[in-house]
VEXDRENTI-440214 format. One record per atom (N, C-alpha, C, O, CB): z, x, y. Coordinates in steps of 0.02 Angstrom, whole numbers, plus 50000, padded with zeros to 5 digits. Atoms other than C-alpha are relative to their C-alpha. Glycine has a CB too. Layout:
// VEXDRENTI-440214
ZXY;...
//
This chain:
// VEXDRENTI-440214
500524998450047;516974862750706;499985007749991;500015011450041;499304997250024;499994992850013;516914880050622;499355003350018;498835000749999;500155001349928;500574996749979;515684892250697;499665003449943;499995006249899;500175004750053;500374996950052;514294898350587;500025007750006;499995010450061;499284997450002;499974992650001;514404916850539;499275002450002;498875000849958;500395002949935;500704997649997;512814925650595;499875004549943;500315007949916;499855003750066;500214995150054;511834935050466;500045007250027;499885008550085;499264998449973;499924993249975;512184953650473;499295003050009;498795000849980;500455004549949;500664996549993;510824965450533;499915004049936;500375007549914;499985004850066;500114996650063;510014972350376;499865007650011;499645009650065;499414996849963;500144992949998;509874990850340;499495001349946;499655001849886;500665004349992;500604998750050;508164994050258;499735007150007;499645009850062;499404994950013;500304993250004;507465010650203;499344999449965;499294996049913;500475005049962;500644999350034;505645013850159;499905007349982;499835011650026;499434997350044;500104993350024;505425029150053;499305001349973;499074997749929;500505001549946;500714999050018;503665036650035;499945007349983;500085011650025;499504997850058;500104993350023;503295052149934;499435003150038;498954999650055;499875000149925;500524996549959;502225065150027;499465002249952;499565006049905;500305006350040;500594997950036;500475066649957;500175000649924;500075005749891;499735006950028;499684999750066;501235061749789;499615003349945;499825008349917;500164993349980;500424997650057;499835064549660;499845007350011;499895011449965;499334995849992;500204993249987;499275080449748;500595005049997;500545010549971;499675000450068;499404996250001;501015086949772;500255001649926;500525007049913;500534996350040;499794999450070;501385084349584;499525005549969;499765009949934;499944992749960;500464994650028;499825094949539;500185006750024;500195011549986;499274998750020;499834993349973;500325108749656;500685002249973;500775008249962;500024999850079;499374997850031;502095108849587;499915002249930;500235007149911;500514994650002;500104998250070;501505109749407;499525005549991;499485008549937;499784994349961;500464993950004;500165122749448;500125004350058;499785003550109;499254998049997;499834995749944;500935136049556;499425003750031;499475005450090;500495004949979;500594996549975;499245144349577;499644995850054;499264998450096;499535001549942;500315004149950;498705129349679;500404998250061;500174994450104;499784994149970;499585001449941;500135128849803;499725003350061;499475008950059;500715002349988;500234997649938;499665130849983;499234999950006;498955002650054;500265006950009;500755000050001;497825127749941;499744992750010;500094988049991;499735003149931;500305006749993;496695112949984;499854997349930;499515000649891;499355000350045;500085002850067;496725101249832;499964992150007;500294988950047;500625002249952;500045007550004;496225083349793;500084998549927;499975002749884;499304997050028;499935003050065;496585072649642;499454994649993;499404990050033;500714997049990;500535005050011;495085063149571;499315003050020;499245006850068;500154993450041;500684998349984;493215065749568;499825007649983;500225011249953;499884998650075;500224993050006;492245082349565;499545001450057;499464997350103;499665001549931;500434997749947;491045091749671;499394995450015;499124995350070;499775006749984;500625003749993;489615079749641;500064992649999;499614989250024;499545001949948;499895007050001;490315062549610;500724997949996;501185001949986;499654997349944;499315002349999;491825051249617;500324999050069;500005000150121;500405004849962;499675001549941;493095046749747;500685003750000;500995004349948;500084992450008;499354996649996;494655056249809;500554994749994;500544989750030;500075004150068;499435004350006;496235047649751;500585002250044;500964998150069;500214999749928;499454997649955;497435058749847;499805007250024;499445010949990;500725000149960;500184993649971;497295074049958;500665003550020;501125000350046;499524999250061;499424996149978;498565088249987;499965000750076;499434999450106;500025007249965;499994999449926;499075091550168;499545005950019;499275006050074;500765001150028;500444994449985;498085107950158;499264997450003;498864999750043;500085005849946;500645003150003;496555097450115;499854995750062;499294995550089;499964995949937;500065004549941;496875085150257;499795003850063;499455001150106;500674996350014;500184996049940;496675099150385;499235000550004;498965001850058;500325007249997;500744999949998;494825098850337;499714993150008;499114992350000;499725003149938;500245006749991;494695080350370;499844996349938;499414991949935;499425000150042;500065003450067;494845075250188;500594995349988;501184997049994;499955005449943;499505005550011;495715058950146;499884996149933;499354996549902;499984995150060;500105004650061;495955047050001;499444995350015;499344993250072;500674995949981;500535004949999;494495035649963;499355002850025;498844999450026;500204994350042;500604996549981;493255048450028;499595002049938;499865003849886;500185006350042;500444997650056;491775052349919;500135007149986;500195010950034;499264999150016;499844993350018;492125068349825;499485005250023;499655010850042;500095000349928;500494995549979;490455075849866;500045001650074;499885007350094;499354997249983;499884998549928;490815073950055;500605004650008;500595009050051;500114993550040;499404995549993;492545081950029;499815006949981;500055011750011;500594997749956;500224993050020;491705096749940;499625003450053;499685009450062;499564999949938;500404997149947;490535099150084;500465002350058;500365007650089;499494994950025;499504998249944;491985098950210;500405006349983;500585010250028;500524994150013;499594994350021;492925111850107;499695003249937;499855001149882;500744997849986;500324997350058;491865122749992;500465002949945;500295003149886;499545005250022;499534997150052;493385130549907;500534994749980;501074996649957;500375006750027;499575005550020;494215113349876;500114999949926;499645000749887;499714993450022;499835000650070;495145111749711;500034992649980;500354988550013;500675003649985;500005006850024;494815095949611;500434999849936;500295003349888;499274997349987;499575000950057;496225090649493;499904993449968;499834988350002;500695000850019;500075006450038;496055077349358;500664996250002;501204999049991;499795001349924;499375003749997;497295063249379;500394999749934;500094999249880;499874993150022;499545000250063;498785063049254;500494994450017;501044995750041;500415007549984;499555005649981;499535045649278;500614999549960;501114996849984;499644993649996;499365000050038;500795047749136;500505004750032;501105003350033;499885002049925;499554995449966;501505062549229;500284997050065;500864998150082;499655006550015;499825003149938;501535052649393;500504994649987;500974993850026;499384997350036;499555005050018;502415038349307;500715002749982;501224999950001;499714996249944;499434996750019;503685050049230;500445001950060;501045000750062;499815005749960;499604998249940;504195056949399;500184993750044;500714993650075;499605005150043;499835006049966;504145039649479;500634996749976;501034994250015;499464995449995;499415002750032;505455033749355;500625003950022;501145001050037;499935000349923;499464996049978;506555048549401;500194998550072;500784998250089;499825007249993;499855001749931;506385044349587;500344993450005;500804992850045;499384999850042;499675006949999;506865026049554;500705000449978;501134996750003;499634995049954;499294999250024;508415031549464;500445002450056;501035000550059;500055005049941;499654998049939;508945040049628;500134993950043;500674993150071;499605005450040;499925005949958;508665023849720;500574995549969;500974992750007;499314996050004;499555004850028;509735014049599;500725002850003;501204999149992;499804998149928;499324996949988;511205026249628;500314996650062;500924996450069;499965007950012;499745002349933;511325017949802;499974992749999;500444989950027;499595002850061;500085007049996;510745000049779;499564997149941;499115000549917;499694998350067;500425003750044;510024987649655;499414996450032;498944994349998;500394995349966;500545003749958;508944979749794;499465005250015;499415008150069;500294996950072;500614995349995;507424990649764;499364996249986;499294992849936;500065006049947;500655003050009;505664984549788;499425005349999;499175007450051;499874994950055;500564995450005;504344996349723;499374997250023;499204991650004;499925002449932;500665001849977;502674995349810;499485003049958;498955000049949;499895001950069;500474996450042;501805007949698;500445005949969;501055006249977;499355002750044;499644994650031;502265023649601;500385004450048;500895007350031;499555004249961;499724994849955;502665033749759;500354996850062;500515000550109;499445005050022;499645002749943;503485021349879;500374993649984;500184989849940;499534998850057;499595006050012;504805007849888;500414998750063;500575003150103;500465000949937;499485002149952;505914997850003;500684999449967;500744997449909;499814993450032;499315000550028;507794998649980;500434996050056;500394997450116;500335007849984;499525003249953;509084986750059;500695002749986;500985001249934;499994992349994;499354996250007;510694997250086;500524996850046;501015000050064;499935007750019;499475003249956;511654984950193;500625000149967;501135001949998;499864992850019;499424998750042;512884984450056;499795004749946;499315003249911;500304993649970;500254994850051;512734999749943;500555002549960;501135002049978;499655005950033;499514997950048;513585007449797;500465005650019;500995006649991;499675001949941;499624994249976;514185022549892;500474998050056;500875002050079;499545005550025;499555002149944;515075012250025;499875003350065;500335003950106;500715001249983;500184996649940;514165021250163;499784995450054;499424990650040;499485005049987;500205004149944;513945013650335;499315001550031;498964997250058;500505000650051;500614997449970;512485024350390;499405000049953;499415003649903;500125007050024;500595000150042;510755020050316;499615006650014;499245009049972;499554993550015;500344993449984;510125036050405;500255005449955;499875009649931;500135002250074;499674994950046;511365046450303;499784998649928;499645003349891;500824999650005;500235001650071;510865037150141;499315001949992;499155004349938;500074992649982;500704997650008;509025040650174;499985007649994;499595010449955;499564997750060;499974992450006;509445059050200;500215002249931;499915006749903;500495003050051;499764998250063;510425059750041;499484998549945;499385002649900;500644996549988;500505001450051;509085051049939;499425004950001;499205006949947;499734993050009;500534995149991;507735062850004;500235006849968;499845010249934;499815000850077;499734993850026;508855077549958;500064999749923;499895004549889;500695001350031;499975000750071;509195070749784;499344999949960;499285002549905;500374994049986;500674999950024;507365067549753;499745007249993;499455009049941;499564996050046;500234993249999;506975085549798;500345003949947;500035007649909;500115003250068;499574996250053;508395092349688;499734997549927;499635001749882;500854998150010;500145002250067;507875081149539;499305001049978;499185002349919;500164993149994;500694999750019;505975081949547;499655006250029;499155008450000;499644993750022;500354994649969;505515096349662;499504997750052;499135001750080;499665003949949;500485003149953;504535084549773;500324998050068;500934997050072;499704993749967;499775002149933;504695080149958;499884992650013;499364989949994;499635004250053;500085007649979;504945062150022;500124999450072;500535003150101;500514995149960;499855002049933;504865054850192;500314993149999;500194989349952;499385000250045;499695006549997;505885039650246;499984997250070;499965000750120;500725000349975;499885003549935;506005026550380;500554995249991;500654992349938;499384996350025;499415004450004;507535016650423;499954995250062;499824997150119;500705004449999;499975005049945;507645000250522;500354993549972;500644993449919;499254998350029;499695006150018;508244982450515;499554995049961;499764989749940;500264996850061;500455004450041;506724975050428;499475004649967;499375010449986;499644994350046;500504995950040;505364980850306;499425002450041;499225008250033;499714995849943;500544997949958;503974981250434;500135006250043;499725010750047;499824994550044;499854994449955;504834993150552;500225006049957;500105011749978;500574998250052;499844994450042;505505003850411;499405003749973;499385009849966;500414997749944;500644997250026;503745005950344;499635004150057;499355009450044;499524994149972;500284996249942;503115011350516;500385006750010;500085012050019;500044995750067;499584994449985;504575023050539;499895005849949;499935011649967;500754997850001;500094994750051;504235032350374;499395004050013;499335009449984;499964997149932;500604996049987;502565038150441;500075004750063;499645008950076;499414995450009;499934996849936;503255045050606;500135007549993;499915011250038;500554996750039;499794993050006;503895061950545;499775003149935;500075007949911;500765000550006;500304996850062;502845065550390;499695006850016;499475008150072;499444995349969;499685000250066;502855076350289;500735002350003;500945005650051;499625004349950;499304997750009;504655079150231;500444998750059;500825003150080;500015007349986;499555001749944;505495070150373;500194992749997;499984989049953;499675001550067;499795007149996;506285053650422;500084998050072;500135002350115;500654998849962;499955002549932;506425042550576;500324993249992;500304990049939;499284999850037;499695006650001;507345026950622;499834995950063;499724998950116;500775000749993;500125004149943;507025012250738;500574994850006;500634990549962;499304996649995;499445003749995;508585003650803;499804993050028;499294992650061;500515003650042;500185006949975;508594984550845;499884999950074;499424996750099;500564995049982;500095000249927;508824987851030;499405003950023;499225003250082;500635002650035;500554995949983;507354999951031;499344997149975;498814999549994;500115006849975;500605002250039;506114989950924;499434997550047;498875000050042;500194994449950;500525003049958;505174979651056;499665004950046;499055004650054;500284994450041;500294995149958;504924994051175;499565004949958;499025007049981;500565003750037;500364995750041;504375005151031;499304996549978;498774999749977;500455001949940;500625003650023;503114991950968;499494998750055;498894998350041;500194993449969;500425000749944;502414989251142;499575006050012;499015005350035;500384998550059;500374994049987;501865007151152;499575001949936;499155006349941;500525005850020;500314998350061;501215007850972;499304998050001;499154992250014;500344996949943;500715002050003;499305008750956;499894994949944;500204995449891;499545006249988;500085005650046;498684993250866;499835002249931;500034999149882;499494995350024;500194998050067;497915003150726;500595003049959;500515004349899;499435005050004;499404997250033;499665010150681;500464994849971;500924996449934;500395004250049;499575005650021;500404992850649;499884999249920;499314998549899;499804993050042;500035000950069;500724991350463;499764993349984;500054988450010;500655001349969;500285006450012;499664977350394;499354998350043;498994993650028;500534994950013;500605001049961;498304978550527;499525005649984;499585011350007;500164999750075;500504995150023;496814987050447;499505002050051;499545000050109;499644997449942;500544997649954;495304995250524;499574994850028;499404994850087;499565004949966;500455005449976;494234980050532;500374995350050;500104993550102;499724995749939;499655004249954;495584969250612;500165003350063;500145000250116;500604997649972;499854996449939;496054982850733;499375000350048;499415000050110;500245007349982;500635000049958;494224983850789;499884993550034;499684993350092;499395001649958;500075006749973;494174965250813;500464999150061;500264996650114;500164994749946;499465000449948;495794966150917;499755003950064;499795001650121;500715003049972;500234995949940;495074980251026;499474997250038;499424998150099;499785006649980;500575003349962;493544970451067;500244994650045;499874992850092;499484996949953;499735005049954;494654957051149;500555002850041;500934999050071;500254994149962;499574996549955;495694970051238;500725001249973;501175002550012;500034996250063;499344998350030;497154972651116;499985007349974;499695008749921;500194994949941;500004993150019;497434991251107;500685002349979;500715007249942;499755004250057;499374998450023;499294992151082;500424993949997;500184988350008;500305005250041;499575005950006;500804981151057;500094996050060;500144989950058;500645001949977;499905003749935;501024977051240;499394995050010;499484989450034;500065005450063;500565004349994;499264970151238;500034994049954;499924988249974;499395003849987;499935005750050;499534959951081;500554994750024;500504988750010;500205003149927;499435004349980;501144952651157;499774995350054;500114990250065;500605004150024;500245004249945;500134945051301;499664993349971;499574988550009;499495004350045;500365005450027;499244932851182;500464994949968;500944996849934;499505002449952;499585005450028;499994916151132;499914998949928;499405000749899;499874993850034;500045001350069;500374910650960;499434995449981;499144996149927;500634997149978;500575004450011;499054896850976;499375003950002;498935002449961;499974994550051;500604996049995;497714909651025;499935004049937;499395004149907;500005004550061;500034995350056;498164921850885;499844996349936;499474998949895;500675003849994;500115003650061;498174908450750;499254997149999;498944996549946;500544994249994;500715002349995;496484901650813;499545005849984;499035004849951;499854997250071;500484994350008;495724919050811;500115003649929;499645006249900;500115005350062;499894996250059;496544926450656;500294995449939;500474998149887;500505005950017;499725004750050;497144911150554;500765001149989;501135002650035;499625000849932;499274999150016;498834912250466;500265006750017;500855007450031;500144998749928;499784993749984;498884930550499;500255000450071;500705004350087;499485004849989;499795000349927;499044926550684;500754999050011;501065001650057;499624994250036;499265000949996;500824920650654;500365006349989;500845007850025;500244994949950;499744993650018;501224937250575;499975004850057;500465008150072;499655002749944;500104995449945;500474947050721;500464998050056;500775002450087;499265000250022;499595002449947;501414936250844;500735002349991;501065004450038;499954992450004;499304998350017;503064939650758;500145007550001;500625009750032;500164997349932;499834992850012;502954958050712;500005003950067;500385008750074;499495003349950;499974996249936;502564963750891;500654998750037;500825002250085;499414998250046;499355001849971;504224955650935;500565002449956;501145000749967;500064992350010;499514997350044;505104964850796;500264995049951;500814996049924;500565002750037;499765005150047;505244949250686;499655000149937;499044999049936;499944993450028;500324999550066;504924951250503;500574998149950;501015002249938;499685007549986;499465002950036;506034940450390;499975001149922;500434999149886;500004992750014;500104998650070;505384946250219;500585004449972;500745009749999;499315003449990;499424996050027;506834952150111;499735004949948;499165004349925;500554995249968;500154995750052;506834966449990;500014996449934;500534993549919;500465005750000;500045004050058;506274958549822;500055004449936;499545007049914;499344996050001;499934995650059;506964968049671;499644997649938;499505001549893;500715000749983;500335002650062;506124956549544;499284998850014;498964995249976;500334993349975;500715001249983;504414956849625;499575003249946;499615009249934;499825002850070;500424997650053;503134958349485;499274998650022;499064992850027;500184996549931;500695000949983;501334961249535;499624996849947;499664999049890;499705006350018;500415003350053;500164949549443;499275001550007;498895000649959;500094992450002;500684998249993;498534955349516;499965005650055;500435007050092;499574993750017;500164994649949;497754969249622;499284998850020;498844997949977;500095007849971;500675001949977;496224965949732;499835003250070;500255005950105;499954992150005;500264998249932;495184970449885;499444995650019;499074993449974;499775007450004;500545004449979;493994960049987;499775001650067;500095005550102;500224992949998;500244998649933;492944960150143;499604994150022;499204991449985;499585006350002;500375005349966;492294946750262;499475003450040;499635007950079;500464995550047;500514996949968;490614951450325;499874997450076;500004991650093;499404999249957;500165002049931;490074951250508;499434994850002;499444990150042;499795006350042;500545005050012;488474942050454;499984997649927;500095001649881;499315002950018;500075002850070;488254930750302;499435003949968;498935005549999;499844992150000;500504996250039;487304940050165;499684995349947;500014990949919;500345006449965;500395003750051;485954932650049;499705003849947;499685001549890;499504996550031;500384996350051;485014946249963;500505003549952;501055005649972;499515005350034;499624996650053;485694953749800;500125007150019;500665009850006;499644999649933;499964993149980;485374970849867;500575001350050;500985005750041;499355002250029;499464999449948;486484968650021;500694998449970;501195001749984;499854995250061;499385001950029;487794960049923;500285005549948;500885006949944;499894993349966;499754994150045;487844974049788;500255005850037;500775008550020;499465002649955;499774994649955;487954987349924;500714998750027;501145003050027;499525000850060;499345002049970;489414977850003;500545000149945;501115002349956;499954992850034;499505000350054;490274975149833;500205007149980;500765008249958;499714996149938;499884993350019;490154993749801;500595002850042;501045006150017;499355004250008;499454997349957;491274997849951;500654996449983;501184999449985;499844999250077;499375003850019;492504984049899;500275002949933;500875004049924;499844992049992;499794996850064;492514991249723;500355006850011;500855008349978;499395001149955;499704993149987;492905008949793;500714999150027;501175002850008;499565004250051;499335001549974;494355001449891;500504997749945;501084999749944;499944994650055;499595002250055;495014992749736;500185005949953;500765006449931;499634994649960;499874994150039;494875008849636;500545004550032;500975007249998;499365003849992;499494996349962;495865017749773;500714997149987;501185000949973;499834999850077;499415003150011;497245005049755;500235000449927;500835001049915;499944993350023;499814999550066;497215005649566;500295007349986;500795008249951;499414998449955;499754992850011;497395024949571;500685000750032;501125004150005;499505005550029;499344998849964;498825023849698;500574996549959;501134999049954;499974997150078;499455003750036;499785010649594;500075002349928;500605001349898;499864992350001;499954997650072;499375018349422;499944994349951;500084995349891;500685003849988;500015005650046;499105000849348;499294999049977;498815001850005;500284993750033;500645001850028;497674993849243;500004992449986;500544989449979;499855004149935;500015007350018;497064975849207;499404998649956;498875001649963;499984995550064;500535001850048;496054967849070;499534994850028;498984994150001;500314997349936;500415005149974;495344953849178;499695002450068;500075004350113;500424993350007;500324998949933;494074957349319;499754993550028;499434989549994;499405005049994;500175006349970;493824943649442;499595001550066;499785005750107;500654995750015;500405000049938;492474941649578;500124993850039;500074988350012;499275000749985;499875005649959;492894930549722;499394999650052;499185004650080;500715000650037;500595000949957;491444923249825;500184994250047;500374988850024;499344998649958;499945005349950;491634913349986;499354999550035;499085004450061;500575001250051;500655001349971;490074905350051;500034998250072;500574997250099;499664994749963;500095001249929;489424901950226;500354993650023;500574993150080;499264999750017;499655006249982;490164884350222;500745000049982;501074994849985;499664994349965;499294998950014;491874891450171;500174997049932;500754997249912;500454996850056;499865001550073;491744884449995;500065006549959;499745011549975;499424995549968;499824994050035;492404896749866;499904999349925;499984993949895;500725001850016;500114999950072;492024901949689;500265006849969;500205012149999;499234999149985;499764994050032;492804914249569;499655000549931;499524995549897;500784999949993;500334998550065;491984922449416;500425005549967;500575010749998;499235002350008;499534995050034;493054931849288;499725002049931;499324998549899;500744996949992;500174997650068;492834942049131;500645004049972;500895008550006;499335004750003;499454996750032;494244947649014;499725003849940;499325001449900;500564994849979;500224995650056;493994962348896;500625001849956;501195000949978;499655006850028;499454998550048;495064968048745;500415005850022;501025005750015;499745001349931;499674994049979;495474985148816;500005000750074;499564998050108;499705005849970;499994999249926;495974990248992;499375004150018;499285009749994;500685003850027;500664996649984;494244994849067;500125006450042;500575006850084;499524995150041;499994994549952;493945011749144;499624998450064;499304993150070;499705006349969;500295001849934;493305012949321;499284998449999;499064993850034;500115005450048;500755001750003;491445013249277;499874993149971;499414989549991;499615005249957;500115006550029;491664998049170;500214994650045;499954989150038;500354999449937;499825005049949;492514988649313;499404998550039;499234992750050;500565002350046;500585000749958;490984991649416;499474996549962;499164992049991;499745006650026;500525003750040;489794986049274;500164992849996;499704988750003;499955002749929;499795007250004;490814969749255;499914996850065;499704991050068;500734999349978;500075003049933;490814967149443;499304998250013;499184992750037;500245004750053;500695001449991;488914968449450;499794994149955;499434989649978;499595006149986;500125005350049;488794957349294;500194993350029;499794988650029;500395001249935;499735006149971;489854944049378;499574997850061;499394991950067;500745001050021;500405001849945;488864944849538;499324997249984;499094992650017;499915005750042;500725001850017;487164942949455;499954995149941;499394993549920;499615006449982;500055004250059;487634931349310;499624993650013;499334990849967;500684998449974;500365006349983;486904916149402;499815000550074;500125004250112;500454993649986;500254999749933;485954913349563;500524997250050;500834992050038;499344996250005;499565002649948;487014911449720;499694994550039;499124995250063;500215005450047;500375006049969;486684894349797;499965000250073;499614996050102;500334993649981;500004999949924;486984899349980;500235007050020;500475010949979;500484994250033;499794993449972;487354914250092;500765000949994;501164996249995;499785000650074;499294998150017;488984923250064;500315003350062;500015007750093;500045005049937;499644997249945;490284927050200;500535005049980;500735009250020;500314994750039;499454995550020;491594936050094;499895001249925;499684996949887;500744996750014;499954997950072;491694945549929;500705003349987;500965007350026;499415005049982;499374996750018;493284950349842;499945002149924;499584999049885;500644995050012;500014997650068;493564960149680;500735001849979;501095005250016;499515006349994;499314998850021;495184960949582;500105000649926;499664998949887;500434994750024;499834999650070;496044964449418;500664996149990;501104995850033;500065007449977;499375003050020;497394954649326;500105001349925;499785005649895;500014992350017;499774998250069;498194953749154;500215007750001;499945011949965;499394998549944;499864992949990;499044969949207;500455003049947;500744999649905;500315001050065;499624996250053;499904983549106;500715001450024;501045005749995;499655006749983;499334998049970;501534983349211;500574995549983;501124996950005;499955000250074;499405004350014;502594969149139;500525003949963;501115003749980;499814993749958;499524996550039;503384980449009;500325005550046;500935006650042;499665003049936;499754994849956;503584994249138;500544997150048;501075000050058;499415003250040;499565002949954;504394982249262;500664998149966;501194998849996;499674994150031;499385002150034;505634975949133;500425006449988;501035006149994;499834996149931;499654993950012;506094993949092;500395002250064;500985003950062;499525005449978;499694997849938;506394998349277;500544994850019;501074996850044;499465000850058;499575004849972;507244981949313;500504997049953;500784991749967;499614994850027;499545002650051;508334979749158;500694998950029;501004993750017;500035004849941;499355000749971;509944982749254;500024994650050;500544991350059;500225006450030;500045004949946;509344971449394;500054992749973;500344988350005;499345000950041;499975006650031;509134956449277;500744998449981;500954992649981;499524999749936;499315001450017;510934958549226;500444998350064;500874993950063;500295006349963;499635000449940;511604960249404;499814993850041;500234990750073;499915006250038;500275005349957;510524947249485;499594994849962;498994994249974;499585003050056;500385004250045;510054934049354;499634994350036;499154991750008;500454997149947;500315006049972;509584920249477;499715001850070;499604997350110;500524994050005;500324998149934;508864929949626;499324996750004;498924997449958;499935007950007;500625002749990;507404920349695;499485005550019;499605011550027;500044994850051;500484995849971;505954927549746;499804996550057;499384998950095;499445001849956;500604998149963;503314943349948;499715006549981;499205008550010;500155000250069;500124993349998;502134963750023;500175001850068;500115007650086;499315001849979;
//
C-alpha cells in the first residue's frame, strides 16, 4: 500500500501596516511628522479611529473618546479621516503582495495574510519574503509595515505584533508550544478583554495555565470557542488563507454580566457596542446600507431587527437607527446580549477589482477570520 504524502508545513505571513491612517496623515503632512496625532473626532466629541505612535506615548489609543485624548495631550493634532486616500494606498500595498502570491486574504485596508508556501519568486524563506515585502511597501508608498511569519495564521498574527513598529518576527513549528505557554492570555489573538478577564478569574493567566484545562471543561465554559482555545494553545490552527473571502457583514456584540431590562441600561450598553462597531467600520473603510440589531433574551431566544436605507448611512445615522430598532417595540423579557451590525456592504465591487486575477487563477477555490 502506498504511503500517504504528509501535508507540507505552510509558510504564512501576516503583514500589518504601522498606525496606518495616522502614518498616512503624517506622510502627507510633513508638518505633523514626529508629533502626537489622531485620526477622527475633535477636542470635544467623537472617537479616535487611529493614533500615531507619538500619541500612544500619552496613553491614547483607538476607540478612545476624543475628549479624553485631548485631555491626555493638550497639543494633540486631530486629522479628519480620508478613506479614499487610505484605499488608494491599500491597493498599492496589495499589488506588492500579488508579486509574491495570489493567496492573499485581506482583513482590512491595512493588514492581510499571505500564503507563500509556493510563491512566484521561487524563494524558500518566508522570512526573506516578508523582509522584501516590507521593503517594497516602504519604497512604493513611503509607509512602514510590520510582519509576522509562522506555519499558521494564528501564530503569524501574533508574531506581527512582537516587534512593532517597522519590524518582523517569526515563530518556528518547534518553538510554538513553548512560546504559547509563556504568552499572557490577553495577548492571544482572538481572546478579547472580556474573555481574558473571565479566564483570569478561573486561574488562566498564560498559555501554560490554559493548557491545563480539558477540552470538555473549555467547551462547557466557553461554548464552541472552547475548542478553538484548546487547539490554539497547542499551536493548532487549520484555517487556510482564503483569497476569495468576501465580507458580507460587520458587527460587534456584548454579553452582559447581568440580564438587563430597562431601556436606559440597554441604551447605555448599546452605545458602547455602537462605538466598537464604528471603530471596526473606520478600520475597514467599509459602509453598509442595512443596520441590524441582534437581541438575545434571558431564555436564550433570539430576535433580530433590521432597517435598510437608500444611501450608506453616516455614523450618527447608524446610532439613530440602532436606537430606533431598540425602541420600536417593547422588549418581552430581560436581555442577556445585544449586537449591532451593518450589511449590504460597499465592498463587492472593490473585492472584484482586487481579486480579478485571482478569479482567473483559481476559479473553483472553495472557501473563514
